[in-house]
C-alpha positions as CSV (number, residue, x, y, z in Angstrom):
1,M,-3.6,-4.6,-10.9
2,N,-7.0,-5.8,-12.1
3,P,-9.8,-3.8,-10.4
4,V,-11.4,-7.0,-9.1
5,I,-8.2,-8.1,-7.5
6,G,-7.7,-4.6,-6.0
7,R,-11.1,-4.6,-4.5
8,I,-10.6,-8.1,-3.0
9,A,-7.2,-7.1,-1.6
10,F,-8.7,-3.9,-0.1
11,N,-11.6,-5.8,1.5
12,L,-9.3,-8.4,3.0
13,G,-7.0,-5.8,4.3
14,M,-9.8,-3.8,5.9
15,T,-11.1,-7.0,7.5
16,V,-7.7,-7.9,9.0
17,L,-7.3,-4.3,10.1
18,V,-10.6,-4.4,12.0
19,L,-9.9,-7.8,13.5
20,A,-6.5,-6.5,14.6
21,L,-8.0,-3.4,16.2
22,I,-10.5,-5.2,18.3
23,P,-8.2,-7.0,20.7
24,L,-5.9,-4.0,21.0
25,F,-8.3,-2.6,23.6
26,I,-8.7,-5.9,25.5
27,I,-5.1,-7.2,25.9
28,S,-2.7,-5.6,28.4
29,P,0.0,-3.4,27.0
30,N,2.7,-5.3,28.8
31,S,2.0,-8.7,27.1
32,A,3.7,-10.1,24.0
33,E,0.3,-10.3,22.3
34,F,0.1,-6.5,22.4
35,Y,3.3,-6.1,20.5
36,V,2.4,-8.8,18.0
37,D,-0.9,-6.9,17.4
38,I,0.9,-3.6,16.9
39,I,3.3,-5.3,14.4
40,A,0.3,-6.7,12.5
41,L,-1.4,-3.3,12.4
42,I,1.8,-1.8,10.9
43,F,2.1,-4.5,8.3
44,I,-1.6,-4.3,7.3
45,S,-1.4,-0.5,7.1
46,I,1.6,-0.8,4.7
47,F,-0.3,-3.4,2.7
48,L,-3.4,-1.2,2.4
49,A,-1.3,1.8,1.5
50,I,0.4,-0.2,-1.3
51,V,-3.0,-1.4,-2.6
52,I,-4.5,2.1,-2.5
53,W,-1.5,3.5,-4.3
54,D,-1.5,0.9,-7.0
55,V,-5.3,1.2,-7.7
56,R,-5.0,5.0,-7.9
57,K,-2.0,4.7,-10.2
58,Q,-4.0,2.4,-12.5
59,V,-7.1,4.7,-12.5
60,K,-4.8,7.6,-13.4
61,K,-3.3,5.6,-16.2
62,E,-6.7,4.7,-17.6
63,Y,-7.9,8.3,-17.4
64,V,-4.8,9.5,-19.3
65,K,-5.3,6.7,-21.9
66,K,-9.0,7.7,-22.4
67,A,-8.1,11.4,-22.6
68,K,-5.8,10.7,-25.5
69,D,-8.5,8.9,-27.5
């Protein structure tokens, strides 16, 4: 993944994560919106984990590539 794309994906993911956390404390736990918000938090957490994993993999690959040179 291009570092610029990784940074944009991480920033968008963090923005959505913060926006999903804010109403979590406002809506009642018995409503459908609460469960939708929890599902959104799970999906965005998985998305952020994949982005972080991919960026770290690319950094490691570049480090090994530079070490060989």
